[in-house]
N, C-alpha and C positions, 0 to 999 in steps of 0.2 A: 504494500500500500504506500503510495507516494504521498509525501507531505506537501502542503501548500499548493495543491492543485486548485486552479480557478473553478468557481462554480460549485464549491463544496456544499453550500447551503441548499442550492437548488437541486443538486443530486440527492442530498439527504431527503428533501421534501418529496421528490419524485419516487424514490425508493420506498419511503414510508407510505405514500398514497397507494402505490402498487400493492404493497403487502397488506395494508388495511383492507383494500378491496378483495384481495385473494383469501385472506384468512381471518379477517375481523380485527378490530382495534385491540381488544383485550388479549388476543392470542399473539399479537406481534410484539417482539422485544426490540430493544435498542440495538443489541448486537446483530440481530437479523437485518435491521435497517442499514446499519453501517456496512455489513458484509455485502448487501445488495448494491450499495452505493460505491463500494470499493474504498471505504474510508475507515478511520479508527473511531472507536467509541469516544475517545478524548475529543476528536474533531466534532462529533455530534454534540457533546456537552459544551463545546465552545460556541455553538450556534443556538442551542435549545436547552431549556432547563429540564424538560422531560418530553416524552413522546406526544403529550397533548399539545405542547407548544408548536409542534409541526403544523397542526391544524389551525392554531389561533395566532401565530406569531405576526402575521400580516394585518390582523385586526386592530392592533394597537394604534394604527394610523387613523382610524375613524374618529375616536374621541378628540384627537388633536385637530383633525380636519374640522370637526364640528366647532371646537373652541375658536378656531381661526375664522370660520364663516360667521359665527355669532358676533365676534368682535369687529369684523369688517362690514357687517350689514349696516345700511344707512340708519342713523340714530332715530329717524322719524318712522322707520318701517314698523308696521303693525306686527304683533307676534305671529299671527297666522301666515303672513307673507314671509317672515323669516323662516318659519317652519317649512313651508312649501318650497321655497328656494333652496333651503338646506337639503331637504329630501330629494329634490331634483338632482343636486350635485352628487349626493351620496349614491343615488340610484345609477346615475350615468358613469360615475368614475370607478368606485371600487366594486360595484355589483354587476352591472350589465355585462362587462367583458368576462366575468367568471361564472356564468350561469351553470355550466356543467360541473364545475368544481364545487360550487355551492350546493348543488343537488347531491353530489357524492358525500360531501361533509354532513349534510342534513341526515342522510341515511346512517352514517356512522354515529352521529350524535344520538339518534333514536335507539341505538343498540347498547349504549353505555351510560350508566348513571353518572359517572364522573364527568363525562363530556356534557351531559345535560346540565350539571351543576356549573360547569365552566361557561356554558352558553348563557345561563342566567346571570352569571357574573359579568359577562360581556355586555348584556343588555343593561344591567345596573350601571356599568361604567358609562355607557352611552347616555343613559338618562341623567346621570350626574353631570356630565359635560354640558348637556342642554340646559339643565337647571341652573348651573353656575353661569352659563352664558346669559340667561334671562335675568338672573340676579344682578349681573354686571350691567345690564341694560336698565336697571332701576325697577324691575318688576318685583312685587312683594313675594315673599317665600311661598305662600300657599299657591298663588297663581303660577309662579315659576315651576313648582313641583307638578301641578296639574298639566301644564303645557308640556313639560318634559316627559312625563309618563304617557300622555296621550300621543306624543310624537313617536315614542318607542313602540307603543302598541300599533299605531298606524303603519309604521314601516314593517313590523313583524307580520301583521295580518296581510299586508300587500305582498310582502316577500314570499309568504307561504303560498298565496294565490298564484303568484308569478312562477314559482318553482313547480307548482302542480300542473301548470298549463304546458301545452305542446305547440302553441302558436307563436307568432312573432310580436305579440303585444309587448310594449316596453314596460319595464317596471314602473317608470314614472307615470305612464297612463293608468296603470293599476292603482298606484298611490292616489292619483286624483279621483278615480272612481271610488276607492275606499273612503277617502275623505268626504265625498258627496254622500255616501251611505251613512257615515257617522253623523254628518250634519242633519240629514233627513231623520235619522233615528232620534236625535235630540229635540226635534220640534214636536 
């Protein structure tokens, strides 16, 4: 096994995803991942804390993206406009190009309680980033919390719908449809 080969992280991710698909998340070990990638276990742990992080490592960028979008939104923008524009950006940037990978990850998450817990943690981090963004915009705590939780629920319901579909509808179109459903349900 050669040291310092370029693309180690990507090779580890590819090997892990292949093994997860072949034998399941729980049955896959870090040594199997590294063997498939042609790397050492030490290299694996230089890139990932554990095998769950292979699935979630790229998700850390979303709360940071949300924080930036919230701070850069025009000061006079209404909360719903901030939410819709933020969800458009999130839908088009990290989600749309990864539909197949997100479907595969969703199936893995459904099979493992630890991954389900991690998924809930990811949602909580996203909600907290949105809440903090609204607090920084001067919105009171209760309203900021409601807006944040509603935003996360909206994206998760729309994401599930989008992943379940086999057509070419965009995630953003489904988000708008889901928002319309929410609005009509509250009237």
